[in-house]
Backbone as JSON, one array per atom type, in Angstrom:
{
  "sequence": "MSTLTHPSEGVDTVVVPNSRDLGDGFFVRRALPSPQRQMVGPFIFFDEMGPVAFRGGQGLDVRPHPHIGLSTLTYLLEGEIVHRDSLGIHQTIRPGEINWMTAGRGIVHSERTDLDTRKSDSVLSGLQVWIALPTADEETAPSFDHFKAQEIPIEDEGGVRFTLIAGQSEGLQSPVKTFSDLVYAEIQLQHGARYKANDEHIERAFYVVSGAIEVVGQTGSFGAGQLVVLKPHAEVIIRASGQTGVMLIGGEPFPEERHVYWNLVSSRPDRIEQAKEDWRHDRFARVPDETDFIPLPSV",
  "N": [[93.24, 108.41, 89.62], [92.85, 109.23, 92.96], [94.56, 110.45, 95.92], [94.67, 110.51, 99.53], [92.9, 113.34, 100.76], [93.53, 114.75, 102.98], [95.83, 114.38, 105.77], [95.9, 111.09, 107.14], [95.06, 109.66, 110.27], [96.09, 107.17, 110.56], [97.82, 106.65, 108.44], [101.14, 106.85, 107.44], [102.98, 107.41, 105.29], [103.06, 107.51, 101.69], [104.25, 105.56, 99.09], [105.14, 105.82, 95.75], [106.28, 103.77, 93.47], [109.05, 103.82, 91.14], [109.09, 102.69, 87.75], [110.96, 100.21, 86.13], [112.59, 99.09, 83.21], [113.78, 96.01, 82.56], [114.57, 94.86, 80.27], [113.45, 93.47, 77.15], [110.87, 94.38, 77.53], [110.25, 93.76, 80.14], [109.09, 94.85, 83.04], [109.71, 96.19, 86.3], [108.47, 97.31, 89.44], [109.75, 99.1, 92.0], [109.2, 99.41, 95.28], [110.41, 99.48, 97.76], [113.84, 99.73, 98.65], [113.15, 103.29, 99.05], [113.23, 106.87, 98.42], [111.41, 107.93, 100.21], [111.08, 105.96, 102.13], [113.05, 103.51, 103.65], [112.82, 100.95, 104.84], [110.28, 98.62, 105.97], [109.45, 97.32, 108.89], [111.38, 94.37, 108.93], [111.58, 94.29, 106.18], [113.34, 95.15, 103.38], [113.39, 95.46, 100.72], [111.2, 95.6, 98.01], [109.71, 94.41, 95.25], [107.57, 94.54, 92.47], [106.96, 92.41, 89.86], [106.44, 92.58, 86.4], [103.0, 92.65, 85.12], [104.24, 90.75, 82.34], [104.16, 89.93, 78.94], [105.59, 87.38, 77.28], [106.84, 86.59, 74.09], [107.06, 83.62, 72.04], [110.19, 82.04, 72.44], [111.24, 84.05, 73.96], [112.01, 85.16, 77.36], [112.57, 85.26, 80.95], [115.78, 86.16, 82.1], [117.78, 86.26, 84.48], [120.94, 86.53, 85.31], [123.5, 84.65, 87.17], [124.1, 85.99, 90.42], [125.23, 87.56, 93.49], [124.19, 87.36, 96.99], [124.13, 88.66, 100.33], [123.43, 88.64, 103.88], [120.6, 88.6, 104.05], [117.22, 87.34, 103.49], [115.52, 86.13, 100.65], [112.27, 86.24, 99.22], [110.2, 84.81, 96.94], [107.19, 85.13, 95.16], [104.74, 84.17, 93.04], [102.23, 85.42, 90.79], [101.39, 84.87, 88.23], [102.57, 82.62, 85.7], [105.91, 81.12, 85.6], [109.11, 80.51, 87.17], [112.46, 79.42, 86.98], [114.62, 78.58, 89.48], [118.03, 78.53, 90.3], [120.86, 77.76, 92.31], [123.92, 78.32, 94.24], [124.04, 76.32, 96.09], [123.34, 74.13, 94.79], [120.68, 73.8, 94.3], [117.84, 73.35, 92.27], [114.98, 74.6, 91.26], [111.65, 74.97, 90.27], [109.27, 77.55, 90.4], [105.82, 78.24, 90.82], [102.58, 79.91, 90.47], [101.22, 80.87, 93.63], [103.0, 79.39, 95.09], [106.03, 79.29, 97.14], [109.3, 80.48, 97.11], [111.95, 80.45, 99.26], [114.82, 81.84, 100.11], [117.66, 81.94, 102.01], [120.34, 84.0, 102.32], [122.41, 84.65, 104.15], [125.76, 84.29, 105.04], [126.49, 84.21, 102.41], [125.37, 83.61, 99.11], [124.77, 82.52, 95.75], [122.68, 83.01, 92.96], [120.49, 82.27, 90.14], [117.78, 83.28, 88.0], [115.45, 82.17, 85.77], [113.54, 81.69, 82.71], [112.15, 78.6, 81.86], [113.35, 76.36, 79.29], [111.42, 74.81, 77.9], [109.1, 76.3, 78.4], [109.66, 78.58, 76.94], [109.1, 77.83, 74.37], [106.63, 78.58, 73.53], [104.22, 81.32, 73.69], [104.15, 83.19, 76.75], [103.25, 84.32, 80.09], [104.27, 86.4, 82.79], [104.14, 87.36, 86.14], [104.58, 88.72, 89.4], [105.9, 88.89, 92.79], [108.76, 89.95, 94.57], [110.49, 89.96, 97.58], [112.95, 91.27, 99.82], [114.19, 90.33, 102.92], [115.76, 91.63, 105.58], [118.29, 90.21, 107.66], [118.46, 89.65, 111.22], [121.1, 91.1, 113.22], [122.57, 89.11, 114.61], [122.2, 86.94, 112.99], [123.18, 87.42, 110.49], [125.41, 86.22, 109.34], [124.69, 83.59, 109.01], [124.46, 80.16, 107.85], [123.94, 79.67, 104.35], [120.74, 78.84, 102.86], [117.91, 77.08, 101.4], [114.43, 76.9, 100.75], [111.41, 75.46, 99.54], [107.94, 75.88, 99.12], [104.83, 74.37, 98.59], [101.64, 75.43, 97.21], [99.47, 74.38, 98.64], [100.47, 74.15, 101.17], [100.35, 76.57, 102.38], [98.78, 78.65, 104.73], [95.35, 79.67, 104.62], [92.63, 81.91, 105.0], [89.23, 82.43, 104.34], [86.7, 84.55, 104.22], [83.78, 86.52, 104.46], [84.1, 87.94, 102.04], [86.78, 88.38, 101.97], [89.86, 87.08, 101.24], [92.51, 85.73, 102.79], [95.83, 85.08, 102.58], [98.47, 83.73, 104.19], [101.68, 84.27, 103.7], [104.26, 84.45, 104.88], [105.53, 84.47, 108.25], [103.44, 85.43, 111.03], [99.97, 85.94, 111.71], [96.61, 86.96, 112.35], [96.02, 84.73, 113.86], [97.16, 82.71, 112.43], [99.92, 80.72, 111.21], [102.69, 80.75, 109.17], [104.48, 78.22, 107.29], [107.0, 78.99, 106.59], [110.21, 79.51, 107.8], [111.14, 82.1, 109.52], [113.53, 84.65, 110.59], [112.93, 86.72, 112.25], [110.37, 88.74, 113.82], [107.53, 89.07, 111.83], [105.16, 89.84, 109.16], [103.78, 88.7, 106.14], [101.56, 88.82, 103.63], [99.05, 87.89, 101.23], [96.16, 89.56, 100.27], [93.0, 89.25, 99.1], [90.23, 91.01, 98.05], [86.74, 91.29, 97.7], [84.55, 93.61, 95.98], [83.8, 96.31, 98.06], [84.37, 94.9, 100.37], [85.88, 94.66, 103.63], [88.93, 95.02, 105.51], [90.63, 94.77, 108.54], [93.52, 96.21, 109.73], [95.29, 95.25, 112.32], [97.17, 95.92, 115.36], [99.17, 94.02, 115.83], [101.69, 93.81, 114.77], [104.46, 96.03, 114.73], [105.29, 97.83, 112.61], [103.7, 98.31, 109.47], [102.55, 97.87, 106.08], [100.55, 98.36, 103.16], [100.6, 97.1, 99.9], [99.23, 97.9, 96.88], [98.15, 95.78, 94.49], [96.19, 95.33, 92.54], [93.06, 96.85, 91.57], [91.64, 99.02, 94.04], [92.01, 100.68, 97.21], [90.3, 102.11, 100.01], [90.74, 104.09, 102.92], [88.91, 103.66, 105.69], [86.93, 106.23, 106.98], [88.35, 108.25, 105.91], [88.74, 110.45, 103.05], [89.12, 109.84, 99.5], [91.36, 107.55, 97.71], [93.59, 104.71, 97.22], [95.51, 103.43, 94.58], [96.53, 100.81, 92.24], [99.95, 99.88, 92.43], [100.78, 101.52, 94.48], [102.37, 101.94, 97.63], [101.24, 101.86, 100.77], [102.1, 103.08, 103.72], [101.68, 102.46, 107.09], [101.25, 104.22, 110.23], [103.25, 103.54, 113.18], [101.91, 100.93, 115.12], [99.31, 101.69, 114.45], [95.81, 101.21, 113.98], [93.85, 100.48, 111.31], [91.1, 100.42, 109.01], [90.65, 99.03, 105.89], [88.9, 99.39, 102.8], [87.68, 97.78, 99.95], [87.64, 98.98, 96.63], [86.11, 97.94, 94.0], [87.13, 94.75, 92.57], [89.86, 93.68, 94.35], [93.38, 93.37, 94.99], [95.84, 93.12, 97.45], [99.05, 93.35, 99.03], [100.25, 92.64, 102.21], [102.75, 93.78, 104.32], [105.1, 93.7, 107.05], [106.38, 94.14, 110.43], [108.67, 93.88, 113.23], [110.83, 96.62, 113.64], [114.41, 96.88, 113.1], [117.0, 97.7, 115.51], [119.39, 98.63, 114.48], [120.92, 100.34, 111.71], [120.54, 99.39, 108.27], [122.67, 98.68, 105.56], [122.8, 98.98, 102.05], [124.02, 97.74, 99.05], [123.73, 97.22, 95.74], [122.98, 93.9, 95.45], [123.55, 93.3, 98.01], [123.34, 93.23, 101.51], [123.81, 94.55, 104.74], [124.5, 95.12, 108.25], [126.91, 96.23, 108.58], [129.1, 98.36, 107.0], [131.73, 97.64, 106.2], [131.5, 94.93, 105.79], [130.0, 94.73, 103.5], [131.81, 95.84, 101.7], [133.76, 93.85, 101.74], [132.28, 91.74, 100.59], [131.87, 92.76, 98.05], [134.49, 92.76, 97.05], [134.94, 90.01, 97.13], [133.16, 89.12, 95.17], [134.16, 90.4, 92.9], [136.58, 89.04, 92.63], [135.91, 86.42, 92.23], [135.3, 84.76, 94.44], [133.02, 83.77, 95.57], [130.87, 80.9, 95.89], [129.94, 79.0, 92.99], [127.11, 78.81, 90.71], [126.06, 75.67, 89.77], [126.7, 74.42, 86.49], [126.32, 76.84, 85.22], [127.84, 79.48, 83.53], [127.94, 82.19, 82.94], [127.52, 85.51, 84.42], [126.46, 88.28, 86.49], [128.24, 91.21, 86.38], [129.88, 93.1, 89.0], [128.31, 96.12, 89.71], [129.4, 99.46, 88.81], [128.54, 101.62, 90.23]],
  "CA": [[93.18, 107.87, 90.98], [93.21, 110.25, 93.93], [95.09, 110.02, 97.2], [93.95, 111.14, 100.64], [92.88, 114.79, 100.65], [94.18, 115.27, 104.19], [96.56, 113.28, 106.41], [95.15, 110.13, 107.92], [95.64, 109.34, 111.57], [96.75, 105.88, 110.51], [98.75, 106.53, 107.32], [102.38, 107.61, 107.64], [103.48, 107.91, 104.02], [102.67, 106.73, 100.51], [105.36, 105.44, 98.13], [104.78, 105.48, 94.38], [107.57, 103.3, 92.95], [109.43, 104.0, 89.75], [109.06, 101.49, 86.93], [112.21, 100.0, 85.41], [112.57, 98.09, 82.16], [114.97, 95.16, 82.66], [114.83, 94.28, 78.97], [112.35, 92.72, 76.51], [109.6, 94.84, 78.05], [110.01, 93.22, 81.49], [109.12, 95.98, 83.95], [109.55, 95.99, 87.73], [108.2, 98.5, 90.24], [110.46, 98.93, 93.27], [108.62, 100.26, 96.31], [111.42, 99.58, 98.82], [113.92, 101.01, 99.37], [112.76, 104.47, 98.29], [113.59, 108.1, 99.15], [110.46, 108.16, 101.3], [111.12, 104.9, 103.14], [114.0, 102.45, 103.33], [112.36, 99.65, 105.31], [109.06, 98.44, 106.76], [109.88, 96.18, 109.69], [112.64, 93.86, 108.37], [111.51, 94.29, 104.72], [114.23, 96.19, 102.87], [113.27, 95.46, 99.26], [109.89, 95.14, 97.56], [109.58, 94.53, 93.8], [106.5, 93.88, 91.73], [107.48, 92.04, 88.54], [105.45, 92.44, 85.35], [102.94, 91.49, 84.24], [104.86, 90.86, 81.03], [103.81, 88.86, 78.0], [106.74, 86.97, 76.48], [106.59, 85.84, 72.86], [107.84, 82.4, 71.96], [111.62, 82.29, 72.33], [111.63, 85.02, 74.97], [111.81, 84.76, 78.75], [113.36, 85.91, 81.99], [117.16, 85.68, 82.21], [118.55, 86.95, 85.51], [122.17, 85.74, 85.42], [123.97, 84.47, 88.55], [124.5, 87.18, 91.17], [125.36, 87.17, 94.9], [123.48, 88.03, 98.09], [124.52, 88.42, 101.72], [122.74, 89.37, 104.95], [119.16, 88.71, 103.87], [116.46, 86.25, 102.89], [114.64, 86.55, 99.57], [111.05, 85.47, 99.1], [109.56, 84.99, 95.63], [105.79, 84.71, 95.17], [104.24, 84.48, 91.71], [100.8, 85.52, 90.51], [101.22, 84.22, 86.94], [103.79, 82.13, 85.07], [106.83, 80.31, 86.39], [110.53, 80.87, 87.14], [113.37, 78.37, 87.42], [115.66, 79.05, 90.4], [119.23, 77.72, 90.51], [121.76, 78.46, 93.22], [125.25, 77.75, 94.51], [123.87, 75.14, 96.93], [122.97, 73.03, 93.91], [119.22, 73.73, 94.21], [117.21, 73.61, 90.98], [113.58, 74.56, 91.68], [110.69, 75.78, 89.54], [108.21, 78.11, 91.23], [104.6, 78.56, 90.1], [101.68, 80.76, 91.27], [100.78, 80.39, 94.93], [104.1, 78.72, 95.78], [107.0, 80.17, 97.77], [110.74, 80.19, 97.17], [112.51, 81.16, 100.41], [116.27, 81.65, 100.06], [118.42, 82.71, 103.01], [121.71, 84.19, 101.85], [123.35, 84.59, 105.25], [127.12, 84.73, 104.73], [126.7, 84.34, 100.98], [124.81, 82.65, 98.17], [124.67, 83.01, 94.38], [121.56, 82.33, 92.28], [119.97, 82.79, 88.88], [116.34, 83.12, 87.82], [115.26, 82.11, 84.32], [112.39, 81.0, 82.15], [112.51, 77.26, 81.39], [113.42, 76.23, 77.84], [110.14, 74.33, 77.39], [108.15, 77.4, 78.46], [110.0, 79.52, 75.88], [108.66, 77.33, 73.07], [105.37, 79.24, 73.18], [104.0, 82.57, 74.41], [103.94, 83.0, 78.19], [103.03, 85.52, 80.9], [104.91, 86.34, 84.1], [103.97, 88.45, 87.1], [104.75, 88.27, 90.78], [106.52, 89.8, 93.74], [109.93, 89.47, 95.28], [110.88, 90.82, 98.7], [114.14, 90.93, 100.59], [113.98, 90.52, 104.36], [117.07, 91.71, 106.22], [118.48, 89.32, 108.79], [118.96, 90.28, 112.45], [122.56, 91.15, 113.29], [123.11, 87.84, 115.08], [122.0, 85.89, 111.98], [123.64, 87.88, 109.17], [126.41, 85.3, 108.8], [124.2, 82.22, 109.09], [124.73, 79.36, 106.65], [122.9, 79.84, 103.34], [119.79, 77.74, 102.77], [116.8, 77.31, 100.46], [113.23, 76.09, 100.98], [110.3, 75.66, 98.61], [106.67, 75.48, 99.72], [103.72, 74.25, 97.66], [100.51, 76.3, 97.53], [98.6, 73.75, 99.63], [101.08, 74.25, 102.49], [100.23, 77.95, 102.86], [97.48, 78.82, 105.4], [94.42, 80.62, 104.0], [91.29, 82.13, 105.57], [88.34, 83.01, 103.33], [85.47, 84.87, 104.95], [83.24, 87.86, 104.31], [84.63, 88.63, 100.87], [88.21, 88.61, 102.15], [90.68, 85.87, 101.21], [93.78, 86.09, 103.44], [96.84, 84.05, 102.42], [99.64, 84.08, 104.99], [102.86, 83.8, 103.0], [105.35, 84.29, 105.85], [105.3, 85.08, 109.55], [102.23, 85.05, 111.72], [98.94, 86.97, 111.77], [95.23, 86.47, 112.36], [96.02, 83.41, 114.46], [97.76, 81.76, 111.5], [101.38, 80.63, 111.21], [103.22, 80.23, 107.91], [105.56, 77.24, 107.46], [108.29, 79.63, 106.3], [110.93, 79.74, 109.05], [111.77, 83.42, 109.47], [114.5, 84.94, 111.64], [112.46, 87.83, 113.07], [108.92, 88.94, 113.85], [107.08, 89.73, 110.6], [103.99, 89.34, 108.47], [103.73, 88.92, 104.71], [100.31, 88.16, 103.25], [98.25, 88.34, 100.08], [94.77, 89.75, 100.66], [92.1, 89.49, 97.98], [88.97, 91.54, 98.59], [85.66, 91.6, 96.78], [84.14, 95.01, 96.05], [83.14, 96.72, 99.29], [84.83, 94.13, 101.53], [86.76, 95.39, 104.55], [89.95, 94.28, 106.27], [91.19, 95.58, 109.61], [94.94, 96.03, 110.05], [95.44, 95.44, 113.76], [98.51, 96.39, 115.8], [99.99, 92.91, 116.32], [103.06, 94.1, 114.32], [104.71, 97.46, 114.95], [105.25, 98.53, 111.33], [102.97, 97.58, 108.44], [102.24, 98.62, 104.87], [99.79, 97.68, 102.12], [100.94, 97.39, 98.52], [98.06, 97.62, 96.06], [98.51, 95.09, 93.24], [95.1, 95.56, 91.6], [91.92, 97.5, 92.19], [91.93, 100.2, 94.86], [91.55, 100.62, 98.6], [90.02, 103.32, 100.75], [90.9, 103.99, 104.37], [87.61, 104.02, 106.26], [87.01, 107.46, 107.76], [89.09, 109.24, 105.13], [88.31, 110.58, 101.66], [90.14, 109.47, 98.53], [91.7, 106.13, 97.63], [94.94, 104.35, 96.76], [95.38, 102.5, 93.47], [97.57, 99.83, 91.95], [101.31, 100.39, 92.38], [101.09, 102.39, 95.62], [102.68, 101.33, 98.92], [100.64, 102.69, 101.82], [102.79, 102.75, 104.96], [100.91, 102.87, 108.25], [102.0, 104.68, 111.39], [103.49, 102.45, 114.12], [100.82, 100.46, 115.97], [98.01, 102.21, 114.04], [94.8, 100.27, 113.52], [93.01, 101.08, 110.28], [90.26, 99.51, 108.23], [90.64, 99.35, 104.48], [87.73, 98.92, 102.08], [88.01, 97.57, 98.54], [86.86, 99.62, 95.58], [86.27, 96.98, 92.93], [87.88, 93.55, 92.94], [91.14, 94.27, 94.76], [94.42, 92.54, 95.57], [96.88, 93.87, 98.14], [100.03, 92.6, 99.81], [100.51, 93.2, 103.54], [104.07, 93.5, 104.86], [105.34, 94.4, 108.3], [107.12, 93.45, 111.47], [109.4, 94.7, 114.19], [112.02, 97.24, 113.04], [115.7, 96.6, 113.73], [117.6, 98.88, 116.15], [120.57, 99.09, 113.74], [120.73, 100.69, 110.31], [120.97, 98.42, 107.27], [123.31, 99.27, 104.39], [122.48, 98.22, 100.84], [124.73, 98.0, 97.81], [123.34, 96.23, 94.75], [122.23, 92.8, 96.05], [124.23, 93.01, 99.27], [122.75, 93.92, 102.66], [124.52, 94.26, 105.99], [124.56, 96.18, 109.27], [128.3, 96.71, 108.61], [129.6, 98.76, 105.68], [132.94, 96.91, 105.83], [131.12, 93.59, 105.31], [129.6, 94.9, 102.1], [133.04, 96.03, 100.93], [134.37, 92.53, 101.61], [131.5, 90.97, 99.63], [132.16, 93.32, 96.72], [135.79, 92.24, 96.63], [134.8, 88.58, 96.91], [132.5, 88.92, 93.88], [135.11, 90.82, 91.87], [137.68, 88.08, 92.5], [135.37, 85.07, 92.03], [135.46, 83.98, 95.67], [131.73, 83.16, 95.94], [130.58, 79.62, 95.24], [129.27, 79.18, 91.71], [125.9, 78.05, 90.4], [126.46, 74.57, 88.88], [126.28, 74.4, 85.08], [126.15, 78.19, 84.68], [129.16, 80.11, 83.4], [127.85, 83.65, 82.88], [127.23, 86.13, 85.7], [126.28, 89.73, 86.43], [129.41, 91.87, 86.99], [129.63, 94.08, 90.06], [128.1, 97.45, 89.11], [130.4, 100.47, 89.19], [127.92, 102.63, 91.1]],
  "C": [[93.64, 108.94, 91.96], [93.87, 109.63, 95.14], [94.33, 110.76, 98.29], [94.03, 112.66, 100.54], [93.39, 115.48, 101.91], [94.81, 114.11, 104.93], [95.64, 112.36, 107.21], [95.84, 109.89, 109.25], [96.42, 108.04, 111.51], [97.81, 105.74, 109.44], [99.95, 107.44, 107.54], [102.87, 108.23, 106.35], [103.0, 106.99, 102.9], [103.83, 106.75, 99.52], [104.78, 105.05, 96.78], [106.07, 105.06, 93.69], [107.78, 103.66, 91.49], [109.36, 102.66, 89.04], [110.34, 101.39, 86.13], [112.05, 98.89, 84.39], [113.87, 97.29, 82.23], [115.31, 94.49, 81.33], [113.67, 93.45, 78.48], [110.99, 93.12, 77.08], [109.26, 94.32, 79.43], [110.2, 94.35, 82.5], [109.0, 95.51, 85.4], [109.27, 97.34, 88.38], [108.79, 98.27, 91.62], [109.94, 99.93, 94.29], [109.57, 100.47, 97.49], [112.74, 99.08, 98.27], [113.56, 102.18, 98.45], [113.22, 105.71, 99.06], [112.67, 108.37, 100.33], [110.61, 107.17, 102.45], [112.11, 103.84, 102.75], [113.44, 101.08, 103.67], [110.98, 99.75, 105.94], [109.29, 97.18, 107.57], [111.21, 95.69, 109.12], [112.67, 93.87, 106.84], [112.31, 95.47, 104.18], [114.15, 96.33, 101.35], [111.9, 94.9, 98.91], [109.77, 95.45, 96.09], [108.3, 93.85, 93.33], [107.01, 93.65, 90.31], [106.33, 91.9, 87.55], [104.13, 93.1, 85.72], [103.58, 91.77, 82.88], [104.43, 89.65, 80.2], [105.03, 88.57, 77.13], [106.25, 86.26, 75.21], [107.43, 84.57, 72.87], [109.3, 82.7, 71.69], [112.14, 83.28, 73.35], [111.43, 84.45, 76.37], [112.69, 85.55, 79.68], [114.76, 85.31, 82.02], [117.93, 86.56, 83.2], [119.77, 86.08, 85.78], [122.62, 85.61, 86.88], [124.49, 85.77, 89.16], [124.49, 86.82, 92.66], [124.41, 87.94, 95.82], [124.2, 87.72, 99.4], [123.53, 89.12, 102.63], [121.24, 89.45, 104.86], [118.55, 87.38, 103.49], [115.62, 86.84, 101.77], [113.42, 85.65, 99.56], [110.39, 85.82, 97.77], [108.18, 84.37, 95.66], [105.18, 85.14, 93.84], [102.72, 84.53, 91.66], [100.45, 84.83, 89.19], [102.58, 83.71, 86.47], [104.63, 81.26, 85.98], [108.26, 80.79, 86.19], [111.33, 79.66, 87.63], [114.49, 79.01, 88.23], [116.79, 78.05, 90.43], [120.16, 78.47, 91.43], [123.03, 77.68, 93.49], [125.2, 76.6, 95.52], [123.54, 73.91, 96.09], [121.47, 72.86, 93.76], [118.77, 74.12, 92.8], [115.71, 73.47, 91.21], [112.73, 75.5, 90.83], [109.62, 76.26, 90.51], [107.05, 78.52, 90.34], [103.65, 79.34, 91.01], [101.21, 80.08, 92.55], [101.84, 79.67, 95.72], [105.1, 79.75, 96.3], [108.4, 79.62, 97.58], [111.34, 81.08, 98.26], [114.01, 80.85, 100.46], [116.94, 82.54, 101.08], [119.87, 82.78, 102.58], [122.71, 84.04, 102.99], [124.72, 85.11, 104.84], [127.43, 84.75, 103.24], [126.09, 83.23, 100.16], [124.77, 83.32, 96.8], [123.51, 82.27, 93.72], [121.23, 83.0, 90.97], [118.47, 82.52, 88.84], [116.04, 83.22, 86.33], [113.91, 81.48, 83.96], [112.87, 79.67, 81.56], [112.48, 77.19, 79.86], [112.1, 75.74, 77.24], [109.1, 75.45, 77.37], [108.4, 78.4, 77.33], [109.52, 79.07, 74.49], [107.36, 77.97, 72.61], [105.26, 80.55, 73.95], [103.74, 82.28, 75.89], [103.77, 84.36, 78.87], [103.7, 85.33, 82.24], [104.57, 87.57, 84.91], [104.11, 87.89, 88.5], [105.45, 89.32, 91.61], [107.75, 89.13, 94.34], [110.28, 90.48, 96.37], [112.21, 90.33, 99.25], [113.84, 91.25, 102.04], [115.35, 90.49, 105.03], [117.12, 90.79, 107.43], [118.89, 90.1, 110.04], [120.48, 90.19, 112.51], [123.17, 89.8, 113.67], [123.03, 86.74, 114.03], [122.53, 86.28, 110.6], [124.64, 86.93, 108.53], [126.0, 83.83, 108.93], [124.5, 81.47, 107.79], [123.61, 79.56, 105.64], [122.0, 78.61, 103.25], [118.68, 78.11, 101.79], [115.66, 76.37, 100.81], [112.18, 76.46, 99.95], [109.03, 75.13, 99.26], [105.59, 75.47, 98.66], [102.52, 75.1, 98.13], [99.63, 75.7, 98.63], [99.18, 73.77, 101.04], [100.85, 75.61, 103.14], [98.85, 78.15, 103.48], [96.64, 79.94, 104.77], [93.14, 80.7, 104.83], [90.45, 82.85, 104.53], [86.99, 83.27, 103.98], [85.07, 86.31, 104.65], [83.8, 88.64, 103.13], [86.1, 88.93, 100.94], [88.93, 87.26, 102.16], [92.09, 86.25, 101.65], [94.74, 84.91, 103.34], [98.1, 84.47, 103.15], [100.9, 83.46, 104.37], [104.01, 83.53, 103.97], [104.99, 84.98, 107.15], [104.04, 84.57, 110.2], [101.27, 86.24, 111.77], [97.59, 86.29, 111.78], [95.12, 85.06, 112.94], [96.6, 82.33, 113.58], [99.27, 81.81, 111.61], [101.84, 80.03, 109.89], [104.3, 79.18, 108.19], [106.94, 77.82, 107.17], [108.98, 79.99, 107.61], [111.71, 81.05, 108.97], [112.7, 83.61, 110.67], [114.06, 86.07, 112.57], [110.94, 87.92, 112.97], [108.48, 89.67, 112.59], [105.76, 89.15, 110.14], [104.14, 89.68, 107.0], [102.55, 88.13, 104.2], [99.76, 88.74, 101.96], [96.81, 88.42, 100.53], [93.96, 90.09, 99.42], [90.74, 89.86, 98.53], [87.97, 91.74, 97.45], [85.25, 93.06, 96.97], [83.37, 95.29, 97.34], [83.59, 95.97, 100.53], [85.84, 94.93, 102.34], [87.76, 94.46, 105.21], [90.53, 95.24, 107.3], [92.65, 95.22, 109.84], [95.11, 96.31, 111.53], [96.9, 95.76, 114.1], [99.39, 95.25, 116.31], [101.43, 93.0, 115.82], [103.27, 95.61, 114.33], [104.58, 98.25, 113.66], [104.53, 97.66, 110.31], [102.75, 98.49, 107.23], [101.42, 97.73, 103.95], [100.33, 98.09, 100.76], [99.76, 96.97, 97.66], [98.52, 97.02, 94.73], [97.46, 95.36, 92.17], [93.92, 96.17, 92.33], [92.34, 98.73, 92.96], [91.4, 99.98, 96.26], [91.26, 102.03, 99.12], [90.32, 103.06, 102.22], [89.61, 104.52, 105.0], [87.78, 105.24, 107.18], [87.76, 108.57, 107.06], [88.5, 109.33, 103.72], [89.45, 110.19, 100.74], [90.44, 107.99, 98.58], [93.11, 105.94, 97.13], [94.79, 103.27, 95.7], [96.59, 101.62, 93.29], [98.93, 100.51, 91.82], [101.67, 101.33, 93.51], [101.34, 101.56, 96.87], [102.22, 102.28, 100.01], [101.22, 102.26, 103.16], [102.0, 103.31, 106.14], [101.82, 103.4, 109.35], [102.17, 103.52, 112.38], [102.29, 102.19, 115.02], [99.43, 100.94, 115.54], [97.08, 101.07, 113.63], [93.91, 100.98, 112.52], [92.18, 99.99, 109.62], [90.32, 99.97, 106.78], [89.4, 98.73, 103.83], [88.07, 98.85, 100.6], [87.07, 98.34, 97.64], [87.07, 98.79, 94.32], [86.98, 95.74, 93.44], [89.33, 93.95, 93.17], [92.08, 93.22, 95.33], [95.49, 93.41, 96.2], [97.83, 92.89, 98.82], [100.25, 93.36, 101.12], [101.91, 92.8, 103.97], [104.23, 94.23, 106.19], [106.14, 93.56, 109.27], [107.8, 94.43, 112.39], [110.64, 95.3, 113.54], [113.28, 96.87, 113.81], [116.24, 97.86, 114.41], [118.77, 99.45, 115.36], [120.18, 99.42, 112.29], [121.18, 99.54, 109.42], [121.53, 99.17, 106.06], [123.04, 98.37, 103.19], [123.38, 98.69, 99.7], [124.39, 96.88, 96.85], [122.48, 95.15, 95.4], [122.75, 92.42, 97.43], [123.65, 93.87, 100.39], [123.53, 93.56, 103.91], [124.36, 95.42, 106.96], [125.94, 96.82, 109.31], [128.76, 97.1, 107.2], [130.84, 97.99, 105.25], [132.63, 95.51, 105.31], [130.67, 93.67, 103.86], [130.83, 95.09, 101.23], [133.76, 94.69, 100.71], [133.64, 91.7, 100.56], [131.72, 91.47, 98.21], [133.49, 92.77, 96.18], [135.72, 90.74, 96.34], [134.15, 88.31, 95.55], [133.43, 89.31, 92.73], [136.14, 89.74, 91.57], [137.21, 86.63, 92.51], [135.55, 84.18, 93.26], [134.13, 83.44, 96.21], [131.64, 81.79, 95.27], [129.78, 79.86, 93.97], [127.98, 78.37, 91.61], [126.3, 76.93, 89.44], [125.88, 74.72, 87.48], [125.96, 75.77, 84.51], [127.51, 78.88, 84.67], [129.09, 81.63, 83.33], [127.47, 84.2, 84.25], [126.98, 87.62, 85.47], [127.48, 90.38, 87.09], [128.98, 92.85, 88.08], [129.41, 95.44, 89.41], [129.11, 98.45, 89.63], [129.85, 101.5, 90.13], [127.04, 101.94, 92.12]]
}
């Protein structure tokens, strides 16, 4: 797979994420944050999970861990995950659905494969993003919302299927209640289909999940696992090479820097230090019926 042979007027940078094995062959590709780019709009974390094929008896086991200063959004392409959190929420998510968890001043959650699902072979793939909260909302009360697939607005025209997961775009509005201006969408394109990225959001990027995209007017293409970050306000047209799936992220950037340590995000380094101490000394609320946890990493 080639990349652009010369700089594009619309493309700022391209991130090729590293792949990490979290155990049992479960790989994630983390596009944000990266050495090339920390954020795109309010998006400060972008992970593609799997695809992984679990044998019977296997599954995902992300033990309880804390978050502050952000909202997480989980969107699956295959399989299912059981979410539990310190608010007492117990929610299974399946393909096309949305789990929207706002950490605010602090929440703890786990993500696991259900015991019934482990009785046979299963497959899991999807995406999880973290969206940093504006400074005024970093200490908001934690909350959780789940949205069924039929609640999510979709447009399907000209070989392009546009699913608006969060935010607003193309005259559509997602039911997900965000704290800042943003767009998060899944775009499925048939071979040769085109999609125009307009300038309604300042910063935007395409993450290629499958297939490949070309930027019209440029040579070369971008393949699966690449995050193509556009220049501010740039309008570009992408064209699909083969059956293609991409995720569109973007929004208005924050004026303040965001600091990240492990699962903790804040505009204030001292707030992260406080959260670290709170986790060390068991001062976060616990996930009901779960006794294990992920210890604070040393680095």
